KOLNUSE-150743 format. One record per residue (C-alpha): residue number from 1; x, y, z. Coordinates in Angstrom, 3 decimals, always signed. Example, Ala and Ser with C-alpha at 12.3 -4.5 7.8 and 13.67 -1.06 7.14 Angstrom:
<rs>
R;1;+12.300;-4.500;+7.800;
R;2;+13.670;-1.060;+7.140;
</rs>
This chain:
<rs>
R;1;+0.079;+0.027;-0.009;
R;2;+1.447;+3.279;-0.777;
R;3;+2.023;+5.787;+1.968;
R;4;+0.640;+8.926;+1.987;
R;5;+1.259;+12.398;+3.508;
R;6;+0.338;+13.107;+7.308;
R;7;-0.999;+16.474;+6.090;
R;8;-3.694;+15.430;+3.805;
R;9;-6.813;+13.960;+4.426;
R;10;-9.557;+12.025;+2.090;
R;11;-12.828;+13.379;+1.044;
R;12;-14.139;+10.222;+2.876;
R;13;-12.628;+11.083;+6.146;
R;14;-13.927;+14.730;+6.041;
R;15;-17.392;+13.811;+4.839;
R;16;-17.918;+11.468;+7.873;
R;17;-17.025;+14.551;+10.046;
R;18;-18.743;+17.405;+8.819;
R;19;-20.523;+19.215;+11.703;
R;20;-18.304;+18.155;+14.439;
R;21;-17.491;+20.278;+17.115;
R;22;-13.477;+21.700;+16.539;
R;23;-13.630;+21.328;+12.979;
R;24;-12.855;+24.150;+10.920;
R;25;-13.201;+23.933;+7.100;
R;26;-11.547;+26.736;+4.679;
R;27;-11.998;+27.231;+1.203;
R;28;-8.722;+28.683;+0.121;
R;29;-9.502;+28.750;-3.854;
R;30;-7.442;+31.293;-5.710;
R;31;-6.871;+31.418;-9.497;
R;32;-4.310;+32.911;-11.761;
R;33;-5.962;+35.449;-14.307;
R;34;-5.352;+32.783;-17.265;
R;35;-7.373;+30.213;-15.510;
R;36;-10.332;+32.660;-15.959;
R;37;-12.319;+31.481;-12.277;
R;38;-13.588;+33.511;-9.745;
R;39;-13.174;+31.825;-6.365;
R;40;-15.197;+34.039;-4.103;
R;41;-18.214;+33.537;-6.825;
R;42;-17.664;+29.999;-7.008;
R;43;-17.805;+29.686;-2.986;
R;44;-20.820;+31.535;-2.634;
R;45;-22.680;+29.171;-5.137;
R;46;-21.487;+25.901;-3.832;
R;47;-19.154;+25.051;-1.120;
R;48;-18.613;+22.202;+1.283;
R;49;-21.091;+22.412;+4.219;
R;50;-19.861;+24.512;+7.127;
R;51;-16.857;+25.833;+4.898;
R;52;-15.627;+29.603;+5.437;
R;53;-14.007;+31.564;+2.620;
R;54;-10.356;+32.512;+3.007;
R;55;-9.576;+35.352;+0.727;
R;56;-5.762;+35.047;+0.023;
R;57;-5.807;+38.724;-1.775;
R;58;-7.342;+40.229;+1.270;
R;59;-5.511;+38.184;+4.263;
R;60;-2.198;+39.627;+3.409;
R;61;+0.455;+42.603;+4.035;
R;62;-0.940;+45.363;+1.630;
R;63;+2.166;+47.759;+2.849;
R;64;+4.622;+45.790;+1.020;
R;65;+3.438;+46.412;-2.566;
R;66;+3.811;+42.581;-3.144;
R;67;+0.879;+39.968;-3.713;
R;68;+0.077;+37.784;-1.049;
R;69;+2.595;+38.724;+1.717;
R;70;+2.366;+37.467;+5.144;
R;71;-0.056;+39.601;+7.193;
R;72;+1.088;+40.936;+10.216;
R;73;+0.123;+38.578;+13.063;
R;74;-2.657;+41.045;+14.693;
R;75;-4.279;+41.009;+11.468;
R;76;-4.080;+37.486;+10.554;
R;77;-5.525;+36.634;+14.216;
R;78;-8.302;+39.020;+13.483;
R;79;-9.116;+37.585;+10.194;
R;80;-8.992;+34.085;+11.464;
R;81;-11.255;+34.986;+14.351;
R;82;-13.821;+36.639;+12.240;
R;83;-13.855;+33.118;+10.279;
R;84;-14.764;+31.265;+13.862;
R;85;-11.419;+29.454;+13.918;
R;86;-9.123;+28.849;+16.901;
R;87;-5.785;+27.583;+16.942;
R;88;-6.927;+24.614;+18.541;
R;89;-9.271;+23.446;+15.757;
R;90;-8.664;+20.621;+13.393;
R;91;-8.450;+22.800;+10.315;
R;92;-8.971;+21.414;+6.759;
R;93;-8.397;+23.559;+3.970;
R;94;-9.298;+22.887;+0.168;
R;95;-9.213;+24.311;-2.994;
R;96;-10.932;+23.692;-6.472;
R;97;-8.293;+21.445;-8.429;
R;98;-6.520;+20.009;-5.211;
R;99;-2.996;+20.591;-4.399;
R;100;-2.541;+24.253;-5.723;
R;101;-3.244;+27.123;-3.654;
R;102;-4.584;+25.319;-0.249;
R;103;-1.173;+24.465;+0.732;
R;104;-0.342;+27.929;+0.970;
R;105;-3.280;+28.693;+3.871;
R;106;-2.252;+25.152;+5.385;
R;107;+1.004;+26.577;+5.690;
R;108;-0.002;+30.159;+6.937;
R;109;-2.084;+28.562;+9.658;
R;110;+0.687;+26.474;+10.710;
R;111;+3.148;+29.425;+10.728;
R;112;+0.596;+31.361;+13.039;
R;113;+0.592;+28.417;+15.589;
R;114;-2.230;+26.205;+14.792;
R;115;-0.998;+22.461;+14.969;
R;116;-3.673;+20.419;+13.344;
R;117;-3.992;+21.601;+9.837;
R;118;-4.786;+19.252;+6.832;
R;119;-5.200;+19.596;+3.100;
R;120;-8.131;+17.969;+1.314;
R;121;-6.989;+15.400;-1.123;
R;122;-8.657;+15.826;-4.355;
R;123;-9.996;+19.462;-3.947;
R;124;-13.580;+20.670;-4.270;
R;125;-13.900;+19.825;-7.875;
R;126;-13.550;+16.266;-7.379;
R;127;-16.066;+16.677;-4.067;
R;128;-18.709;+17.892;-6.477;
R;129;-18.014;+15.169;-9.175;
R;130;-18.572;+12.695;-6.766;
R;131;-21.829;+13.900;-5.458;
R;132;-20.733;+14.703;-1.866;
R;133;-22.982;+17.359;+0.000;
R;134;-22.338;+21.037;-1.093;
R;135;-24.416;+24.228;-0.051;
R;136;-24.954;+27.628;-1.182;
R;137;-26.036;+28.456;+2.630;
R;138;-24.276;+31.145;+4.310;
R;139;-21.890;+29.659;+6.943;
R;140;-23.152;+30.436;+10.565;
R;141;-19.898;+31.603;+12.212;
R;142;-19.636;+31.120;+16.022;
R;143;-17.652;+34.044;+17.869;
R;144;-14.187;+32.812;+18.611;
R;145;-10.385;+34.076;+19.397;
R;146;-7.584;+32.793;+17.483;
R;147;-4.295;+33.590;+19.445;
R;148;-1.607;+33.896;+16.625;
R;149;+2.103;+33.075;+17.594;
R;150;+3.968;+33.901;+14.016;
R;151;+7.101;+31.812;+13.838;
R;152;+9.311;+33.636;+11.081;
R;153;+12.145;+31.572;+11.329;
R;154;+10.292;+29.592;+8.587;
R;155;+10.120;+32.245;+6.256;
R;156;+13.048;+33.622;+3.876;
R;157;+13.471;+37.381;+3.829;
R;158;+14.855;+39.113;+0.677;
R;159;+18.050;+39.467;+2.238;
R;160;+18.231;+36.044;+3.115;
R;161;+17.524;+35.259;-0.456;
R;162;+20.185;+37.286;-1.802;
R;163;+22.775;+35.639;+0.763;
R;164;+21.618;+32.040;-0.466;
R;165;+21.893;+32.879;-4.239;
R;166;+25.444;+34.080;-3.416;
R;167;+26.810;+31.647;-1.632;
R;168;+24.688;+28.441;-2.504;
R;169;+24.321;+27.395;+0.982;
R;170;+20.580;+26.336;+0.665;
R;171;+18.876;+24.461;-2.435;
R;172;+16.102;+26.628;-3.837;
R;173;+13.147;+24.685;-5.363;
R;174;+10.933;+26.527;-7.799;
R;175;+7.481;+25.657;-8.177;
R;176;+6.512;+27.590;-11.301;
R;177;+5.940;+25.753;-14.650;
R;178;+8.824;+24.558;-16.541;
R;179;+8.080;+27.348;-19.360;
R;180;+8.176;+30.280;-16.638;
R;181;+11.309;+28.813;-14.923;
R;182;+13.289;+28.596;-18.209;
R;183;+12.214;+32.166;-19.336;
R;184;+10.505;+30.797;-22.522;
R;185;+7.027;+31.851;-21.096;
R;186;+6.518;+35.453;-20.039;
R;187;+5.477;+36.240;-16.477;
R;188;+1.590;+36.912;-15.658;
R;189;+2.666;+39.811;-13.756;
R;190;+3.768;+42.968;-15.807;
R;191;+7.109;+44.411;-15.206;
R;192;+8.538;+40.893;-14.205;
R;193;+11.613;+39.567;-16.056;
R;194;+11.749;+35.838;-17.066;
R;195;+14.008;+33.070;-15.897;
R;196;+14.902;+32.159;-12.245;
R;197;+17.265;+32.535;-9.521;
R;198;+20.833;+31.182;-9.987;
R;199;+21.286;+27.602;-8.924;
R;200;+17.414;+27.230;-8.337;
R;201;+15.696;+23.830;-9.361;
R;202;+12.301;+23.502;-11.101;
R;203;+9.599;+21.494;-9.106;
R;204;+6.255;+22.564;-10.873;
R;205;+3.349;+22.728;-8.760;
R;206;+1.316;+20.391;-10.777;
R;207;+3.959;+17.556;-10.823;
R;208;+3.289;+17.121;-7.092;
R;209;-0.170;+15.907;-7.599;
R;210;-2.238;+13.544;-9.867;
R;211;-5.994;+13.868;-9.987;
R;212;-6.006;+16.592;-7.160;
R;213;-4.296;+14.138;-4.770;
R;214;-0.933;+14.739;-3.511;
R;215;+1.241;+12.006;-4.486;
R;216;+2.395;+9.192;-2.487;
R;217;+5.621;+9.719;-0.437;
R;218;+7.593;+7.540;-2.795;
R;219;+6.427;+9.270;-5.787;
R;220;+7.315;+12.766;-3.955;
R;221;+10.907;+11.658;-2.961;
R;222;+11.572;+10.502;-6.882;
R;223;+10.158;+13.929;-7.941;
R;224;+12.770;+15.754;-5.644;
R;225;+15.786;+13.604;-6.707;
R;226;+14.878;+13.799;-10.243;
R;227;+15.012;+18.061;-9.792;
R;228;+18.419;+17.569;-8.148;
R;229;+17.128;+18.202;-4.577;
R;230;+19.138;+16.507;-1.970;
R;231;+16.559;+15.686;+0.601;
R;232;+19.357;+15.711;+3.537;
R;233;+20.279;+19.197;+3.144;
R;234;+18.078;+22.426;+3.565;
R;235;+15.623;+23.982;+1.010;
R;236;+13.925;+26.945;+0.592;
R;237;+11.201;+27.192;-1.839;
R;238;+9.838;+29.954;-4.288;
R;239;+7.349;+30.540;-6.855;
R;240;+5.433;+33.445;-8.479;
R;241;+3.975;+35.367;-5.283;
R;242;+4.457;+32.793;-2.401;
R;243;+1.424;+30.548;-3.010;
R;244;+2.480;+27.641;-4.726;
R;245;+5.795;+27.491;-3.220;
R;246;+4.024;+26.145;+0.088;
R;247;+2.841;+22.923;-1.887;
R;248;+6.628;+22.037;-2.270;
R;249;+6.729;+22.641;+1.526;
R;250;+3.816;+20.651;+2.054;
R;251;+5.912;+17.689;+0.123;
R;252;+8.904;+18.286;+1.716;
R;253;+7.518;+18.208;+5.400;
R;254;+5.568;+15.113;+4.468;
R;255;+8.795;+13.093;+3.601;
R;256;+9.978;+14.471;+7.340;
R;257;+12.156;+17.251;+5.857;
R;258;+12.541;+20.002;+8.475;
R;259;+14.776;+22.293;+7.303;
R;260;+12.915;+24.373;+4.834;
R;261;+11.979;+27.952;+4.401;
R;262;+9.432;+29.582;+2.044;
R;263;+10.801;+32.925;+0.438;
R;264;+7.538;+34.809;+0.807;
R;265;+8.255;+37.690;-1.918;
R;266;+9.182;+34.978;-4.595;
R;267;+9.585;+35.838;-8.019;
R;268;+7.001;+38.718;-7.501;
R;269;+10.058;+40.429;-5.805;
R;270;+13.008;+38.974;-7.153;
R;271;+11.744;+39.318;-10.784;
R;272;+10.864;+42.797;-10.469;
R;273;+13.964;+44.186;-9.377;
R;274;+16.614;+45.320;-11.269;
R;275;+19.457;+44.417;-9.096;
R;276;+19.073;+40.723;-8.607;
R;277;+20.834;+37.896;-10.954;
R;278;+18.423;+36.083;-13.154;
R;279;+19.201;+33.178;-15.301;
R;280;+17.296;+31.559;-18.169;
R;281;+17.131;+28.090;-19.510;
R;282;+16.930;+24.555;-17.928;
R;283;+18.429;+24.239;-14.298;
R;284;+22.413;+23.497;-14.716;
</rs>
């Protein structure tokens, strides 16, 4: 039997526990402009009963000028509390296609001190296709207090990334598509250079899942080995704006890898600056 990540739960598991006290279900769907999907409208039309919507554009640090940056601890606590979530809840996060943007919110809740956080395997698209319960009813939210304890030791700053690129001390795993990584495809955000950080390896987010399910542990291990990532050494994850990087973090931590950081600014920061080195082509 294939071994699965300890951080994912099945649709069967979740369906059996709907309405259980202490369970919080979070729709963390977010899409690139080219996907032409409106996550909030989709949530309003149909969601898992009891789910709340987590707006990844809204729950962010808007003072940085960069998309999806980690919100201040107090801001996150206020937003999570307004969703009826506490740090002691069992939190299950899902998105539309599966392992795409849900891992970012899985990572954020853990960063802010929640311990029991999971991602729904298969995503909401499959949940609906399998005829599982959905509703358009507004979720009733009970008053709660989320006490946040943000651990920024899990995050790589721009200064840290610059040092990593200069001295090669930490492996860089980039979740963007191979075309964006190599520079053959343009970036979806205006003003971005194309390519990748020197020394980075490409681990496209879509390679980590199949039919919306995180691949089993042996397959994940093989993906990292083929990308040239040594799982015995530290890794920093990156992507376009810090969202899909968390899917690599999920895969790493599923394999028991503990020495990993997430570069929150990701390519939105690195690729928009004039003073950062950029390489094109496949990883060397």
